[in-house]
C-alpha positions in Angstrom: 179.9 131.6 -5.0 176.2 131.2 -6.1 173.6 133.1 -3.8 170.1 131.3 -3.4 167.2 133.4 -4.6 166.0 134.3 -1.5 169.3 135.7 -0.5 169.5 137.5 -3.9 166.0 139.4 -2.8 167.8 140.2 0.2 170.4 142.2 -0.9 167.5 144.4 -2.7 166.0 145.4 1.0 169.1 145.7 2.9 168.4 149.4 3.0 171.0 150.7 1.5 171.4 152.8 -1.3 171.6 150.6 -4.8 173.2 152.7 -7.8 174.4 149.2 -10.3 172.6 145.6 -10.4 174.4 143.3 -12.7 172.1 139.9 -13.3 172.0 137.1 -15.7 174.1 133.9 -16.9 176.6 132.9 -19.1 175.1 134.1 -22.3 173.6 137.1 -21.6 174.2 140.0 -18.6 172.0 142.5 -17.7 173.3 146.1 -15.9 170.9 148.2 -14.2 171.0 151.5 -13.2 168.5 154.4 -12.4 169.1 155.6 -16.1 169.9 152.5 -18.3 169.7 149.3 -18.7 172.9 147.8 -20.8 172.2 144.4 -22.7 175.0 142.2 -23.5 174.3 139.1 -25.4 176.8 135.9 -25.9 176.7 134.4 -29.7 175.2 131.7 -28.3 172.0 134.0 -27.1 169.0 131.9 -28.4 166.2 134.1 -30.4 163.9 133.0 -27.8 165.9 133.8 -24.9 166.7 137.3 -26.3 162.6 137.7 -26.7 162.3 136.6 -23.5 164.8 139.5 -22.3 163.3 142.3 -24.4 159.6 141.5 -24.0 160.2 140.9 -19.9 161.8 144.3 -20.0 159.0 146.1 -22.1 156.5 144.0 -19.2 158.1 145.5 -16.4 158.2 149.3 -18.0 157.3 150.3 -21.3 158.6 153.6 -21.5 162.2 151.8 -22.0 163.4 153.3 -25.1 167.0 152.1 -27.6 168.7 154.3 -30.1 169.4 152.0 -33.2 171.9 153.7 -35.9 171.1 152.2 -39.3 173.0 153.0 -42.4 171.0 152.3 -45.4 168.9 153.5 -48.7 166.5 156.3 -48.3 163.5 154.1 -49.2 164.3 151.6 -46.4 164.3 154.2 -43.7 160.2 154.0 -44.6 160.4 150.2 -43.9 162.6 150.8 -40.4 159.6 153.1 -39.6 156.6 150.6 -40.9 158.3 147.9 -38.4 157.7 150.4 -35.7 160.9 152.2 -35.4 160.8 156.2 -34.7 163.0 158.3 -37.2 165.1 160.6 -35.0 167.1 162.2 -37.8 168.9 161.3 -40.7 171.4 162.5 -43.2 173.4 161.4 -46.6 176.1 159.5 -46.1 179.1 157.4 -47.6 176.6 154.5 -48.6 173.5 155.7 -48.3 171.6 157.6 -45.4 172.8 157.7 -41.4 169.2 157.0 -40.0 168.9 157.2 -36.1 166.3 155.4 -35.0 164.3 155.3 -31.5 163.0 151.8 -30.6 160.0 151.9 -28.2 159.6 149.1 -25.8 155.4 149.9 -26.3 155.6 148.4 -29.5 155.2 144.8 -29.9 156.2 144.8 -33.6 159.1 147.4 -33.5 160.8 144.9 -30.4 160.1 141.6 -33.0 161.8 143.6 -35.5 164.4 144.7 -33.0 165.3 141.0 -32.0 165.7 140.1 -35.2 168.3 142.4 -35.9 169.9 141.4 -33.4 170.1 138.1 -34.1 172.2 139.4 -37.6 174.9 141.1 -35.2 175.1 137.9 -33.4 176.5 135.8 -36.5 179.5 138.1 -36.2 180.1 139.2 -32.8 178.4 139.3 -29.1 176.3 142.1 -28.8 175.7 145.0 -26.4 172.6 147.3 -26.4 171.8 149.7 -23.9 168.3 151.3 -23.5 167.5 154.2 -21.5 164.4 154.4 -19.1 163.9 156.4 -15.4 164.1 153.3 -13.3 164.4 152.4 -9.5 165.2 150.2 -7.4 161.5 148.9 -7.2 162.0 148.5 -11.1 165.4 146.8 -10.6 163.5 144.6 -8.4 160.6 143.9 -11.0 163.2 143.0 -13.8 165.1 140.8 -11.3 161.5 138.9 -10.8 160.5 138.9 -13.9 163.8 136.9 -15.4 164.5 134.6 -11.9 162.3 132.1 -13.6 165.1 131.5 -16.4 167.4 128.8 -16.0 170.8 129.9 -13.9 169.5 133.3 -13.7 171.4 134.7 -10.6 172.3 138.1 -9.3 176.2 138.7 -10.4 177.2 142.0 -8.6 175.8 144.9 -6.5 177.4 148.2 -6.3 176.1 150.4 -3.6 176.3 154.0 -3.4 178.3 154.5 -0.4 180.1 151.1 -1.3 180.7 148.8 -3.3 180.0 145.2 -2.7 180.4 142.5 -5.1 178.5 139.3 -5.2 180.1 136.9 -8.2 179.5 133.5 -9.0 
């Protein structure tokens, strides 16, 4: 069952406490709670679409962050920092250094570099990323409104705090 856009927006204003909203289309799913956003990308997702999603999230809330683990040589750590990643920690490990970076959604150059890394991952498998934020129903609504202009974008499922309501297309 496909829910029209007006009905989808009405689901947000029903007065019930929403705990989880899943939205998207065949090649991308975005699951939002108050503490995190989970992004799933199918291998057929284009770089342009990924950029629209990442920059759209940034437009709604530039305080969103993502932690990325990278195993690399010591010199590559500063290369990642030069692209806008923020080093949280690193330790010597087999194969180089295990570095943990925070990717701030407030830095456009970091987001562009992040999208390129996602494209590399998509060559091998579907990709799942978790972003941390201080979300609210209002911000989830803003995210939906930001992406509803994308072809076939729709609400897939909504869970309420009191009860679970699922909308499947």
